[in-house]
C-alpha positions in Angstrom: 1.0 0.9 -15.2 0.8 4.0 -13.0 -0.7 1.9 -10.2 2.5 -0.1 -9.9 4.9 2.8 -9.6 5.6 4.3 -6.1 4.4 7.8 -5.5 6.4 10.1 -3.2 4.7 12.2 -0.6 5.9 14.7 2.0 4.2 16.3 5.0 5.8 19.0 7.2 4.8 19.0 10.8 5.5 21.3 13.8 5.9 18.2 16.0 9.4 16.9 16.7 10.4 13.5 15.2 10.0 11.8 18.6 6.5 13.3 19.1 5.5 12.0 15.6 6.9 8.6 16.4 5.0 8.5 19.7 1.8 9.6 18.0 2.2 6.8 15.5 2.8 4.3 18.3 -0.4 5.4 20.1 -2.7 5.5 17.1 -1.8 2.6 14.9 -2.3 -1.1 15.6 1.1 -2.9 15.6 1.3 -5.4 12.8 4.1 -6.0 10.4 2.7 -7.2 7.0 4.6 -10.3 5.9 4.7 -12.7 3.0 3.0 -15.2 5.3 -0.7 -14.9 4.2 -1.8 -16.9 7.3 -0.4 -14.2 9.6 -2.1 -11.4 7.5 -5.3 -13.4 7.5 -5.2 -13.8 11.2 -4.8 -10.1 11.7 -7.7 -9.3 9.4 -9.9 -11.8 11.2 -9.0 -10.4 14.6 -9.9 -6.9 13.4 -12.9 -7.6 11.2 -15.3 -5.6 13.3 -13.2 -2.4 13.3 -11.7 0.1 10.9 -8.1 0.9 11.9 -4.7 2.0 10.7 -2.0 -0.6 11.2 1.7 -1.0 10.6 4.9 -0.8 12.4 8.0 1.2 13.1 10.9 -0.6 11.4 13.5 1.6 13.1 13.4 4.7 15.4 12.2 7.0 12.6 11.2 4.6 9.8 7.7 3.2 9.6 5.0 1.4 7.5 1.4 2.5 7.6 -1.7 0.7 6.1 -5.5 1.1 6.5 -7.9 -1.8 7.2 -11.6 -1.3 6.6 -14.2 -3.1 8.7 -15.4 -6.5 7.3 -12.7 -6.4 4.5 -9.8 -8.7 3.8 -7.5 -6.0 2.5 -4.0 -7.1 3.4 -2.4 -6.4 0.0 -3.5 -2.8 -0.4 -1.5 0.3 -0.9 0.5 1.4 2.1 2.9 4.3 3.1 6.5 3.5 3.7 8.1 6.5 5.3 10.7 8.2 7.4 10.6 11.0 9.9 13.3 13.6 9.5 14.3 16.6 11.8 13.8 20.1 10.4 14.3 23.6 11.9 10.6 24.0 12.6 9.8 20.4 13.7 9.9 17.5 11.3 9.0 16.3 7.9 7.5 12.9 7.0 8.8 11.6 3.7 7.9 8.4 2.0 6.3 6.5 -0.8 2.9 5.0 -1.4 3.3 1.5 -2.8 1.9 -2.0 -2.6 3.5 -4.5 -0.2 6.0 -7.0 -1.6 3.5 -9.9 -1.3 1.1 -8.2 -3.9 3.9 -8.0 -6.4 4.9 -11.6 -5.8 1.4 -12.7 -6.4 1.0 -10.5 -9.5 4.0 -11.8 -11.4 3.0 -15.5 -11.5 -0.6 -14.4 -12.2 0.4 -12.4 -15.3 2.8 -15.0 -16.6 0.4 -18.0 -16.2 -2.7 -16.3 -17.6 -0.9 -14.7 -20.6 0.8 -18.1 -21.3 -2.5 -19.9 -21.2 -4.0 -17.2 -23.5 -1.2 -17.6 -26.0 -1.5 -21.5 -25.9 -5.2 -21.3 -26.5 -4.7 -18.8 -29.3 -2.1 -21.1 -30.9 -4.6 -24.0 -30.7 -7.2 -21.9 -32.6 -9.3 -21.7 -29.5 -10.2 -18.0 -30.0 -13.0 -18.0 -27.4 -10.8 -19.6 -24.7 -8.0 -17.2 -25.5 -10.3 -14.2 -25.1 -11.6 -15.6 -21.9 -8.1 -16.0 -20.5 -7.3 -12.4 -21.5 -10.4 -11.3 -19.6 -9.3 -13.3 -16.5 -5.8 -11.7 -16.9 -7.3 -8.2 -17.0 -9.8 -8.8 -14.1 -6.9 -10.1 -12.0 -4.7 -7.1 -12.7 -7.5 -4.7 -11.9 -8.3 -6.5 -8.6 -4.7 -6.7 -7.5 -3.8 -3.1 -8.3 -7.1 -1.4 -7.4 -6.1 1.6 -5.3 -8.6 3.2 -3.0 -6.5 3.4 0.2 -4.2 6.2 -0.8 -6.6 9.1 -0.1 -7.4 7.7 3.4 -3.8 7.3 4.4 -3.0 10.8 3.0 -5.8 12.3 5.2 -4.2 10.5 8.2 -0.7 11.8 7.4 -2.1 15.3 6.8 -3.4 15.2 10.4 0.3 15.6 11.5 0.5 18.8 9.5 -0.5 22.1 11.2 1.1 24.5 8.8 -0.4 23.2 5.6 2.8 22.4 3.8 2.1 19.2 1.8 4.0 18.1 -1.3 3.2 15.2 -3.6 5.8 14.2 -6.1 5.2 11.7 -8.8 8.3 9.5 -9.4 7.9 9.9 -13.2 8.3 13.7 -12.9 11.4 13.6 -10.7 
């Protein structure tokens, strides 16, 4: 369940918010992940031979950041949804690591359908079929919520930090 809950993260930087925003604009490939899987698929095909960070700025100081690995179709992976705020010594990047909305929309029908089929098969005394459907359910959940992008995105966000002030706050603790 911990893979589903957002995790808060903060990075303090000596750069001003405008400098952080410009650095993001220069270094990330502009793409707004949407519910349209054809748009996401087209982006993945266009960038299949490169590893890149992609995302967009949703307002002047709000942004979304994702990582794409070469030769992977990883449109539904964990991303960082953050804001840039002014501080006395520069800025602070605050946000949450979470999955895109499309991953959650896919996961809900997957869990409902596979669990329903497992229960129907169990009610029909098809124990082997019920166990198989539970296996498909678990395999799908593991695939949908596998999280190997968070350390890569954290490393990128830490590149904004020059004074080594990094905080990670778990939502369950706050």
